[in-house]
matplotlib code that plots the C-alpha trace (Angstrom):
import matplotlib.pyplot as plt

x = [64.2, 60.2, 59.5, 61.4, 59.6, 56.3, 57.1, 58.6, 58.1, 56.8, 54.4, 53.0, 52.4, 50.6, 48.2, 47.7, 46.7, 44.1, 42.6, 42.4, 40.6, 38.3, 37.2, 36.5, 34.8, 32.6, 32.2, 31.2, 28.7, 27.1, 26.8, 25.6, 22.9, 22.0, 21.8, 19.7, 17.1, 17.0, 17.9, 17.4, 14.4, 12.3, 12.1, 10.8, 8.9, 6.3, 6.7, 10.4, 9.5, 7.2, 9.8, 12.3, 9.8, 8.6, 12.3, 12.7, 9.9, 10.6, 13.9, 12.6, 8.9, 10.0, 11.3, 10.0, 7.6, 4.7, 4.5, 1.5, -1.1, -2.8, -5.9, -5.6, -5.9, -3.0, -5.4, -4.4, -6.3, -3.9, -0.9, 0.5, 2.3, 5.3, 8.0, 6.6, 2.9, 1.2, -0.6, -4.2, -7.1, -9.4, -13.4, -15.2, -12.2, -11.3, -14.5, -15.0, -11.2, -11.0, -12.0, -9.4, -6.6, -6.5, -3.5, -0.2, 1.0, 3.5, 2.4, 5.7, 6.6, 3.4, 2.8, -0.5, -1.5, -4.6, -5.4, -3.2, -1.3, -0.6, 0.8, 2.6, 4.8, 7.7, 7.6, 5.7, 7.4, 10.4, 12.0, 13.0, 14.4, 16.5, 13.9, 12.9, 9.7, 8.2, 7.6, 4.3, 1.6, -0.4, -3.7, -6.2, -9.3, -11.4, -12.2, -15.1, -16.6, -15.4, -17.2, -20.1, -20.5, -19.8, -22.8, -25.0, -24.2, -25.9, -24.6, -25.9, -23.8, -22.6, -19.9, -19.4, -16.9, -16.1, -13.5, -12.3, -13.7, -10.5, -7.4, -9.0, -8.1, -10.3, -11.8, -14.0, -13.9, -15.7, -17.2, -19.3, -19.3, -21.2, -19.2, -18.1, -14.3, -12.4, -8.9, -7.4, -8.4, -7.6, -8.7, -12.4, -11.7, -9.3, -11.0, -14.4, -16.0, -18.9, -18.9, -17.3, -16.1, -12.9, -14.7, -14.3, -17.5, -16.6, -13.3, -14.0, -17.8, -18.5, -21.9, -24.4, -24.3, -28.1, -29.5, -26.4, -25.2, -27.6, -25.2, -22.9, -25.7, -26.9, -23.3, -22.9, -26.0, -25.5, -21.9, -23.7, -26.2, -23.2, -21.4, -23.9, -25.8, -28.7, -32.1, -33.8, -36.3, -33.8, -34.2, -37.9, -39.7, -43.0, -43.1, -45.9, -44.2, -43.2, -40.1, -39.3, -36.0, -36.1, -35.5, -36.5, -39.5, -38.1, -40.2, -38.2, -40.7, -40.2, -39.9, -43.5, -44.8, -45.1, -46.0, -44.4, -45.9, -43.8, -40.4, -37.1, -33.6, -34.1, -37.5, -35.9, -32.9, -35.0, -37.4, -34.9, -37.1, -35.8, -37.7, -36.6, -33.0, -33.3, -34.1, -31.9, -28.9, -30.0, -30.1, -27.0, -25.3, -23.1, -20.0, -20.6, -21.6, -19.0, -16.1, -17.8, -18.0, -14.2, -13.3, -14.7, -12.1, -14.6, -13.1, -9.4, -7.6, -7.5, -4.7, -5.2, -1.7, -0.6, -4.5, -5.6, -6.4, -10.0, -11.3, -14.3, -16.1, -18.3, -19.3, -21.7, -21.1, -23.1, -24.3, -27.7, -30.7, -31.5, -27.7, -27.5, -30.9, -29.8, -26.5, -28.0, -30.2, -27.2, -27.7, -26.5, -22.7, -21.6, -19.6, -18.4, -17.2, -19.1, -15.6, -15.3, -18.7, -17.8, -15.1, -17.5, -19.4, -15.8, -15.0, -18.5, -17.9, -14.5, -15.7, -15.0, -11.6, -11.1, -8.2, -6.1, -7.4, -5.3, -5.6, -2.0, -0.7, 2.6, 5.1, 7.5, 10.3, 10.7, 11.3, 12.5, 9.8, 9.9, 6.8, 4.6, 1.6, 1.4, -1.8, -2.6, -5.4, -6.1, -8.3, -10.7, -13.8, -16.2, -15.8, -16.9, -20.2, -21.2, -20.4, -22.3, -25.2, -25.1, -24.6, -27.5, -30.0, -28.1, -29.0, -32.7, -32.4, -30.9, -33.9, -36.3, -34.8, -35.6, -32.1, -33.0, -30.4, -31.7, -30.8, -28.1, -26.4, -25.6, -25.9, -26.1, -27.3, -28.4, -29.8, -29.6, -30.9, -29.2, -30.2, -27.6, -26.7, -28.1, -31.3, -29.3, -30.7, -28.0, -28.7, -26.7, -26.5, -23.8, -23.6, -21.5, -21.6, -19.3, -16.3, -16.8, -18.2, -19.5, -21.2, -23.3, -23.6, -26.3, -27.0, -30.5, -32.0, -35.2, -35.4, -32.9, -35.3, -34.2, -31.0, -32.5, -31.9, -28.8, -27.5, -28.9, -26.9, -23.7, -24.0, -24.3, -21.2, -19.4, -20.5, -19.2, -15.9, -15.3, -16.7, -14.1, -11.3, -12.4]
y = [11.6, 11.8, 8.3, 8.5, 11.8, 10.0, 7.2, 9.6, 9.0, 12.8, 12.0, 8.8, 10.6, 13.3, 10.7, 9.1, 12.1, 13.2, 9.6, 10.3, 13.6, 12.2, 9.5, 11.6, 13.9, 10.8, 9.8, 13.2, 13.6, 10.0, 11.0, 14.6, 13.0, 10.3, 12.9, 15.0, 12.3, 10.5, 13.5, 16.8, 16.8, 14.1, 17.2, 19.2, 17.5, 14.9, 13.0, 12.3, 11.6, 9.0, 7.2, 7.4, 5.6, 3.0, 2.2, 2.2, 0.3, -2.4, -3.0, -3.1, -4.3, -8.0, -7.1, -3.5, -3.7, -0.8, 1.3, 1.2, 4.1, 4.8, 7.0, 9.8, 7.1, 4.8, 2.3, 0.4, 1.5, -0.4, -2.4, -5.9, -5.9, -8.6, -8.5, -8.2, -7.8, -4.6, -3.4, -4.7, -3.2, -5.7, -4.7, -2.2, -0.1, -1.8, -0.2, 2.9, 4.2, 3.0, 5.8, 7.8, 5.7, 4.4, 2.8, 2.7, 0.2, -0.2, -2.2, -2.4, 1.0, 2.8, 4.2, 4.1, 6.4, 7.4, 8.9, 9.1, 5.9, 7.3, 10.4, 9.3, 7.0, 8.6, 7.9, 4.4, 2.8, 4.8, 5.7, 2.4, 1.3, -1.6, -4.2, -2.4, -1.3, 2.2, 5.1, 5.0, 7.7, 8.8, 10.4, 12.7, 10.5, 8.5, 5.1, 4.9, 8.1, 7.0, 3.5, 5.1, 7.8, 5.1, 3.1, 6.2, 6.6, 3.2, 2.4, 5.4, 7.9, 10.8, 11.8, 12.8, 15.0, 16.1, 18.8, 20.0, 23.3, 24.7, 23.0, 22.2, 18.5, 15.8, 13.6, 11.7, 11.7, 9.0, 8.3, 6.0, 6.3, 3.8, 0.7, -0.8, -0.6, -2.6, -1.2, -4.6, -5.2, -2.0, -4.2, -3.1, 0.4, -0.2, -2.8, -1.0, 0.4, 2.2, 5.6, 7.8, 4.6, 6.7, 9.6, 10.7, 12.6, 14.9, 16.3, 16.3, 16.4, 20.2, 21.2, 24.1, 24.3, 25.0, 26.8, 26.1, 29.3, 31.0, 31.2, 33.0, 35.3, 36.0, 37.1, 39.3, 41.2, 41.3, 42.6, 45.3, 46.3, 46.5, 48.7, 51.1, 51.0, 49.7, 48.7, 45.2, 46.7, 46.5, 42.6, 42.7, 41.1, 40.7, 37.1, 36.0, 33.0, 34.5, 36.5, 38.0, 40.1, 43.2, 43.4, 39.5, 37.3, 34.5, 33.7, 32.5, 30.4, 28.9, 25.0, 23.5, 27.0, 28.2, 31.6, 33.0, 36.9, 39.3, 37.6, 38.6, 36.9, 34.5, 32.9, 33.3, 31.1, 28.7, 27.7, 28.3, 31.0, 31.4, 34.7, 36.0, 35.4, 36.4, 40.0, 40.2, 39.4, 41.7, 44.6, 43.3, 43.8, 41.4, 43.2, 42.5, 38.6, 38.3, 39.7, 37.6, 34.5, 34.8, 35.5, 31.8, 30.9, 30.4, 30.7, 29.8, 26.6, 24.9, 22.4, 19.6, 18.2, 14.6, 14.1, 16.5, 20.2, 21.9, 23.8, 25.9, 28.9, 31.6, 34.0, 36.6, 36.8, 40.2, 41.2, 41.3, 41.1, 37.5, 36.5, 37.9, 36.4, 32.9, 33.2, 34.1, 31.2, 28.7, 28.1, 30.3, 29.6, 28.8, 25.3, 23.8, 20.7, 19.2, 19.3, 23.1, 23.4, 21.8, 24.2, 26.9, 25.6, 25.3, 28.9, 30.0, 27.7, 29.1, 32.5, 33.2, 31.9, 29.3, 27.3, 25.0, 21.5, 18.6, 14.8, 13.7, 14.7, 13.2, 10.8, 8.8, 6.4, 4.6, 7.3, 9.9, 12.3, 12.8, 15.2, 17.2, 19.4, 22.9, 24.0, 27.4, 30.1, 30.0, 33.2, 35.2, 34.6, 37.1, 39.2, 38.1, 40.2, 39.2, 35.5, 35.5, 36.9, 34.2, 31.7, 32.2, 32.0, 28.5, 27.2, 27.9, 26.6, 23.3, 23.2, 23.6, 20.3, 18.4, 18.7, 19.8, 21.3, 19.0, 15.8, 16.8, 19.8, 23.1, 22.3, 24.8, 23.9, 24.6, 22.3, 22.7, 21.2, 21.9, 21.5, 20.0, 19.1, 16.1, 16.6, 15.5, 16.7, 17.3, 17.6, 18.5, 19.6, 21.6, 22.4, 22.0, 21.2, 23.0, 20.8, 19.9, 20.8, 18.8, 18.5, 15.4, 15.0, 13.0, 12.6, 10.3, 12.0, 13.4, 16.1, 17.6, 16.2, 12.8, 13.7, 14.8, 11.2, 10.8, 13.9, 13.3, 9.9, 11.6, 14.4, 11.8, 10.1, 13.3, 14.1, 10.5, 11.1, 14.2, 13.1, 10.2, 12.7, 14.8]
z = [-74.5, -74.7, -73.6, -70.9, -69.8, -70.1, -67.6, -65.1, -61.5, -61.6, -64.2, -62.7, -59.3, -61.3, -63.2, -59.6, -58.1, -61.1, -60.6, -56.6, -57.4, -60.0, -57.4, -54.9, -57.0, -58.0, -54.2, -53.6, -56.1, -55.3, -51.5, -52.6, -54.7, -52.3, -49.3, -51.3, -52.5, -49.3, -46.8, -47.8, -50.4, -48.0, -45.7, -47.8, -50.9, -49.9, -53.2, -52.2, -48.4, -49.7, -51.6, -48.8, -46.5, -49.2, -49.5, -45.5, -45.1, -47.3, -45.8, -42.0, -42.4, -41.3, -38.0, -37.2, -34.2, -34.8, -31.5, -29.2, -29.1, -25.8, -24.5, -22.0, -19.2, -20.5, -21.6, -25.0, -27.8, -30.7, -29.8, -29.4, -32.4, -33.0, -35.8, -39.3, -38.1, -37.5, -34.5, -33.9, -31.5, -29.9, -30.0, -29.8, -30.3, -33.5, -35.0, -32.7, -33.6, -36.8, -38.9, -36.7, -36.4, -40.1, -41.8, -42.9, -45.4, -48.3, -51.4, -53.9, -54.4, -53.3, -49.5, -48.5, -45.5, -43.8, -40.4, -37.3, -38.1, -41.2, -40.0, -37.0, -39.1, -38.5, -34.8, -34.7, -37.4, -38.1, -34.9, -33.4, -29.6, -29.1, -29.4, -32.8, -31.5, -32.4, -30.1, -27.9, -28.9, -26.2, -27.6, -25.8, -26.0, -23.5, -25.0, -22.8, -24.2, -27.7, -27.7, -26.3, -29.2, -31.9, -30.3, -30.5, -34.1, -34.2, -37.9, -39.6, -41.6, -39.3, -36.8, -33.1, -31.8, -28.1, -27.1, -23.8, -23.2, -21.6, -23.5, -27.3, -26.4, -28.5, -26.2, -28.6, -32.5, -34.1, -37.4, -39.6, -43.3, -45.6, -44.4, -41.0, -40.8, -38.8, -38.4, -38.0, -41.8, -43.8, -47.1, -45.9, -46.7, -49.4, -51.6, -51.0, -54.2, -52.1, -52.8, -50.1, -48.3, -46.6, -45.7, -42.1, -41.8, -38.9, -40.5, -44.3, -44.8, -45.8, -45.9, -45.1, -40.8, -40.8, -38.0, -35.9, -37.9, -35.9, -33.2, -35.1, -36.5, -32.5, -31.6, -34.1, -33.4, -29.7, -30.4, -32.7, -30.0, -27.6, -29.8, -30.7, -27.6, -28.8, -26.6, -26.0, -28.5, -31.5, -31.2, -31.2, -34.3, -35.3, -37.2, -39.9, -40.7, -43.9, -44.7, -48.1, -48.4, -50.0, -53.7, -54.2, -54.7, -52.5, -49.5, -46.3, -44.0, -40.4, -40.2, -40.3, -41.5, -37.6, -36.7, -33.6, -33.2, -31.8, -30.3, -29.2, -29.7, -26.9, -28.3, -32.1, -30.9, -28.6, -31.5, -34.5, -36.2, -39.9, -40.3, -37.1, -38.0, -41.8, -40.7, -38.0, -39.9, -42.6, -39.9, -38.7, -41.6, -43.9, -42.8, -39.3, -40.0, -41.9, -39.2, -36.5, -38.5, -39.5, -35.7, -35.1, -37.9, -41.1, -44.2, -42.6, -42.2, -39.0, -38.4, -36.0, -35.6, -36.7, -38.3, -40.8, -41.5, -41.6, -44.3, -44.5, -46.3, -46.0, -48.9, -49.2, -53.0, -53.5, -49.9, -51.3, -48.8, -50.3, -49.7, -46.3, -45.5, -46.5, -44.8, -41.4, -40.8, -42.2, -45.7, -48.5, -49.4, -46.2, -45.7, -42.6, -41.2, -37.8, -36.2, -36.7, -35.5, -32.2, -32.1, -32.2, -29.1, -27.5, -27.9, -26.3, -23.7, -22.8, -22.4, -26.1, -26.6, -29.1, -28.3, -30.6, -31.1, -30.5, -30.2, -29.9, -26.0, -26.4, -28.0, -26.1, -27.0, -23.9, -21.4, -24.1, -24.9, -28.8, -29.0, -26.3, -27.1, -25.4, -24.9, -27.1, -27.9, -31.5, -31.4, -29.5, -31.2, -29.0, -25.9, -22.4, -22.3, -25.6, -24.6, -21.3, -22.9, -25.7, -23.1, -21.2, -24.2, -25.4, -22.0, -22.1, -25.6, -24.2, -21.9, -24.9, -26.2, -23.0, -21.4, -18.2, -15.4, -12.6, -14.7, -17.0, -15.1, -17.0, -20.7, -23.7, -27.2, -30.4, -33.3, -37.1, -40.1, -43.5, -47.2, -48.9, -52.7, -54.1, -51.9, -48.7, -45.5, -42.6, -38.9, -36.4, -32.7, -31.0, -27.4, -24.3, -20.7, -18.0, -19.1, -22.8, -26.0, -28.8, -32.2, -33.1, -37.0, -38.5, -42.2, -42.3, -39.3, -40.7, -38.3, -35.8, -33.4, -34.0, -32.3, -28.9, -27.3, -28.6, -27.1, -23.7, -23.4, -25.0, -21.9, -19.3, -20.9, -20.6, -17.3, -16.1, -17.7, -15.9, -12.5, -12.6, -13.1, -10.3]

ax = plt.figure().add_subplot(projection="3d")
ax.plot(x, y, z, "-o")
ax.set_aspect("equal")
plt.show()
């Protein structure tokens, strides 16, 4: 009787049902595991996303056509890809854009990515049309200005950044860093044993701002004078060429040991008088200086979509007079990137409003928009009345540099020379026209005066870009 029950139709159906249930559970488990590894986790964890991209790219690399990259005028920067080969750029864009474009590749099980091509791979390589071509990326850059800026670097370590005043769009961001990198051959970069070879200086080089920070100190002092209804006499200072902050034995001196006598804020900024700004910073106070610096996003991360996040720092440590004095003229513990300094200029140019920077305007797959940037304000750095006073002083400072209104139009500027670690000297010029702001950064210039001729040519190039678009 028991043998008959064991082989009954009902018992067989139960075993089949159990097998079906077990099979479903295994399949569901496999699907969940696969989905978690290749769908869910890649969205929340970078390491899983890298694994997914590596597997995907190994499968499609022989037939994918990398999407084109265009400048703001629709000119091709990088493209002409065919199945199984990456995009390429003609000269001079192959060099002038190299540090900005970067690369994307997969070697065995390792994903290699740098710059825009690395961060836009989801669009340019993994979002394909019927011809297996990736999406088209439209940048905000002007290739003519980009090429000019690269030529002005003349092979020297440094960077040049230009930003539209009203929108925050990047018109130019070029860099040179120890080797000449051709974007068509990423092995130039990957196989280089030169220290700092993969350094995009404009966005990753954190150094003291030098005397460019004096515009921040000036803004803080102007705001204090406005809030407390202080007269112009409060800005007066008698310069002897040496300044020793209270409680210290450290002597602050002016460049070339110059002595200026009795001066005010405009002369102090025009001639970048260290002693004047050391004293002005101490009288303004560390709290006011820190508040103004933070309003210009010092110490706060700034994202440039699809490119990187800028980082900076400002610290008064103990608020002792010597610390405040050094910070006030751009030394001390302040660290900032050249791109961020261009944003400081952009905020002043835009009536005190700092815009969110961006370099990718849109991404399209055929006529289908996949991404489109919307302009927005990042922060209000200073009020309009303080901004107007600061502009007037920066305009007269530009004229001291030989950037006259008749030849160049209305230009506003401030230079800086920073003493950095390992006995390095970092020179800058920040400034703006009525249309765009800029930062020129040079690592091998002896003084900021070496930047003057570069600035003049860059400004003429900026004026030409806007003249063509008007």
